[in-house]
C-alpha positions in Angstrom: -81.2 23.2 -21.9 -78.2 25.6 -21.8 -74.9 23.9 -23.0 -72.9 22.3 -20.2 -69.4 22.4 -20.0 -67.0 20.1 -21.0 -67.0 16.6 -19.5 -63.8 15.6 -17.6 -63.7 11.8 -17.5 -61.1 11.0 -15.0 -60.1 7.8 -16.3 -59.5 6.9 -20.1 -62.8 5.3 -21.3 -62.6 1.7 -22.5 -63.1 0.9 -26.1 -66.4 -0.7 -27.1 -67.1 -3.0 -30.0 -69.9 -3.6 -32.3 -72.6 -1.3 -33.8 -75.1 -0.4 -31.3 -78.1 2.5 -31.7 -79.1 4.6 -28.8 -79.3 4.4 -25.1 -79.7 7.1 -22.2 -79.4 7.8 -18.6 -78.5 10.6 -16.6 -80.3 13.2 -14.9 -81.1 15.4 -17.6 -80.7 13.5 -20.7 -81.4 9.8 -19.3 -84.2 7.4 -19.8 -85.0 6.0 -16.3 -83.9 8.7 -14.1 -83.8 12.0 -16.0 -86.0 15.2 -15.9 -85.3 15.8 -19.9 -87.6 12.7 -20.8 -90.3 11.5 -18.3 -90.9 8.0 -19.9 -87.0 8.1 -20.3 -85.4 9.5 -17.4 -83.5 8.1 -14.6 -85.5 8.8 -11.6 -85.7 12.4 -11.1 -89.1 14.2 -12.7 -90.6 12.5 -10.2 -88.7 10.0 -8.3 -85.2 9.2 -8.8 -85.5 6.0 -10.6 -84.2 4.4 -14.0 -86.0 3.0 -17.2 -84.9 -0.2 -18.4 -85.4 -3.8 -19.1 -82.9 -6.0 -21.0 -82.8 -9.5 -21.9 -82.8 -10.6 -18.3 -79.6 -11.9 -17.1 -77.6 -10.8 -19.7 -75.3 -8.0 -19.3 -74.1 -5.8 -22.2 -75.6 -5.7 -25.3 -78.4 -8.2 -26.9 -77.5 -11.5 -28.1 -76.2 -11.5 -31.9 -74.1 -8.5 -30.9 -70.2 -8.6 -31.0 -68.9 -9.2 -27.1 -67.6 -6.3 -25.3 -64.0 -6.1 -24.6 -63.3 -6.9 -21.1 -66.9 -8.1 -20.4 -67.2 -11.6 -18.9 -69.6 -13.9 -20.6 -72.2 -15.8 -18.8 -71.3 -18.7 -16.9 -72.6 -21.8 -15.3 -73.1 -20.1 -12.0 -72.2 -22.8 -10.1 -69.6 -20.8 -8.0 -72.3 -18.5 -6.6 -73.9 -21.2 -4.5 -72.7 -19.7 -1.5 -74.6 -16.5 -2.0 -77.5 -16.7 0.1 -80.9 -16.0 -1.4 -80.1 -16.9 -5.1 -81.8 -20.1 -6.6 -80.3 -21.9 -9.7 -81.7 -20.0 -12.8 -80.2 -16.6 -11.0 -77.0 -18.3 -10.1 -76.7 -19.6 -13.8 -76.8 -16.0 -14.7 -74.1 -14.7 -13.1 -70.8 -14.5 -15.4 -68.1 -17.0 -14.6 -65.5 -14.5 -14.7 -67.6 -12.1 -12.0 -65.7 -11.8 -8.4 -67.7 -9.0 -7.0 -71.8 -9.0 -6.9 -74.1 -6.3 -5.2 -77.4 -8.3 -4.7 -80.2 -6.0 -4.3 -83.3 -8.1 -2.9 -86.6 -6.3 -3.2 -89.1 -7.4 -0.2 -92.1 -7.9 -2.7 -92.7 -8.0 -6.5 -94.8 -4.8 -5.8 -92.5 -3.0 -3.3 -90.2 -0.1 -3.7 -88.1 -1.2 -0.8 -85.3 -3.6 -0.1 -81.9 -4.0 0.8 -78.1 -4.5 -1.0 -75.3 -6.1 0.2 -71.9 -6.6 -1.9 -70.3 -10.1 -2.1 -66.7 -11.0 -3.1 -65.4 -14.2 -4.3 -62.1 -15.3 -3.1 -59.1 -17.4 -5.0 -60.9 -20.3 -3.6 -64.2 -19.8 -5.3 -66.0 -19.0 -2.2 -68.4 -15.8 -1.9 -68.3 -14.2 1.1 -70.5 -10.7 2.3 -68.1 -7.7 2.2 -70.7 -5.2 3.2 -74.3 -4.5 3.9 -77.0 -4.9 3.7 -78.0 -1.8 3.3 -81.2 -0.3 2.7 -82.3 0.2 -0.7 -85.0 1.8 -2.8 -86.3 0.8 -6.3 -89.3 1.7 -8.5 -92.3 2.8 -7.3 -94.2 0.1 -8.7 -91.7 -2.9 -7.8 -90.1 -5.1 -10.3 -90.2 -6.8 -13.8 -89.1 -9.6 -15.7 -90.2 -7.5 -19.0 -89.3 -3.7 -18.3 -90.9 -1.0 -20.5 -90.6 2.6 -20.8 -92.4 4.4 -18.2 -93.8 1.2 -16.2 -92.2 2.5 -12.9 -90.7 -0.8 -12.6 -86.9 -1.9 -12.2 -85.9 -4.8 -14.4 -85.1 -8.2 -12.6 -81.8 -9.9 -13.9 -77.9 -9.8 -13.7 -76.1 -6.8 -15.3 -72.7 -5.7 -15.7 -71.6 -2.7 -13.6 -68.3 -0.6 -14.8 -69.0 2.9 -15.5 -69.6 5.6 -12.8 -70.1 9.3 -12.6 -71.8 12.3 -10.8 -72.1 15.8 -9.8 -69.5 15.5 -7.5 -65.8 14.8 -8.1 -64.4 11.2 -8.1 -64.9 9.8 -4.4 -61.7 7.6 -5.3 -63.3 4.7 -7.3 -61.1 2.6 -9.7 -64.0 2.6 -12.3 -63.9 5.2 -15.2 -65.8 8.1 -13.4 -67.3 10.7 -15.5 -67.8 14.1 -13.8 -70.3 16.2 -15.2 -72.6 19.0 -14.4 -75.6 17.5 -16.4 -76.1 14.9 -13.4 -77.8 17.8 -11.4 -81.2 17.5 -11.0 -84.0 19.0 -8.8 -87.9 18.6 -8.2 -89.4 16.4 -6.0 -90.4 12.5 -5.9 -93.0 10.5 -5.4 -93.2 11.2 -1.6 -92.7 15.1 -2.4 -89.0 14.5 -1.0 -86.4 16.8 -3.1 -84.5 14.9 -6.0 -81.4 17.5 -5.3 -78.1 15.2 -4.8 -79.4 12.1 -5.9 -76.8 12.0 -8.9 -74.2 13.0 -7.0 -72.9 9.6 -7.4 -74.0 7.3 -10.3 -73.1 4.1 -11.3 -74.7 2.8 -14.4 -76.2 -0.6 -14.7 -75.7 -2.4 -18.0 -79.4 -2.5 -18.9 -79.9 -1.2 -22.5 -76.9 0.5 -22.9 -73.4 0.4 -24.3 -70.8 -0.7 -21.3 -67.6 1.1 -21.3 -69.2 4.3 -21.9 -70.3 7.4 -19.5 -73.6 7.0 -17.9 -74.6 10.3 -19.8 -74.2 8.1 -23.1 -77.7 7.9 -25.0 -77.1 4.6 -26.9 -80.4 1.9 -26.4 -79.5 -1.1 -28.1 -82.6 -2.5 -27.2 -84.5 0.4 -28.3 -86.5 3.0 -26.7 -89.5 1.2 -25.8 -87.4 -0.9 -23.5 -86.6 1.7 -21.3 -83.0 3.3 -20.1 -81.1 5.0 -17.9 -81.0 2.4 -15.2 -78.5 3.6 -12.6 -77.5 3.1 -8.8 -77.6 6.7 -7.2 -77.7 8.4 -3.9 -81.3 7.6 -2.3 -83.5 10.6 -1.9 -86.1 9.0 0.4 -88.5 7.4 -1.7 -89.4 5.0 -4.7 -87.5 5.8 -8.3 -88.7 5.4 -11.7 -86.5 2.4 -12.2 -83.1 2.9 -10.8 -81.9 1.4 -7.4 -80.8 3.9 -4.5 -78.8 3.4 -1.6 -77.5 6.2 1.0 -75.1 8.7 0.3 -72.4 7.1 2.3 -73.0 3.7 1.0 -72.7 4.8 -2.7 -69.3 6.2 -1.9 -68.3 3.0 -0.1 -69.6 0.8 -3.1 -67.6 3.0 -5.6 -64.5 2.8 -3.6 -64.7 -1.2 -3.2 -65.6 -2.1 -6.7 -62.7 -3.4 -8.7 -63.2 -3.2 -12.5 -60.6 -6.4 -12.8 -63.2 -8.4 -10.5 -65.8 -7.7 -13.1 -68.4 -6.6 -10.8 -72.3 -7.3 -11.7 -75.4 -6.2 -9.8 -77.8 -9.3 -9.2 -81.6 -7.5 -8.8 -85.1 -8.4 -8.3 -87.6 -9.1 -5.6 -86.9 -12.0 -3.0 -89.0 -14.5 -5.0 -87.6 -14.1 -8.2 -83.6 -14.4 -6.9 -84.7 -17.6 -5.4 -85.7 -19.1 -8.6 
């Protein structure tokens, strides 16, 4: 791979605490949706999508690691009862400090299609739908509670959302945004659809990665076998390797709506799993 130009991170990178190993997620470097490593790439190389499973419901580093600065700790989840479609176990995994939640609901355990809707909690603690539902794709083989590199399934759980980037300039997000040519990709997906533009806009899902770093960061706290590079990115019209994809306009809208002060999370899985 030829050397890429220096990256321009449009917002200062947040400090990260803790000693972590090596993760990845990028269109040419990442595990889940990238073409550089077919078993650890974001979604290109076969079908835009990522590679990652973490301790389900625990955004950020694994148990035993120091907390990431600015990330909310998991709470009782009682205040999430107003979000339709979430059962008590799923609600309990939503951090108490989260005030924005993107809920991605797959149509079935083995399905690669679903919907996504953004919910926001007001000052009184009531959750309201503020955008969506939007059409979404996930991994070719559906969903899993125990994601492994190369299984072509998307991890189920609740994960932080705090770091963005892409091939195109910042669309106006308040999140740290890493514009880098290495997000570019080509080739075709599982349905022979072109993958070009899939990583024009990317939002890293905090699965097996270090929160507070570029989506291109290669550190994988849970190890290579747990997959990595699980992103939200632009839909290319077919299943992914592990990521979740949204239509281009919806990705732009999502990036503009998310507020780092609201500690946004993604709650994702097939409908039956989310009702648990």
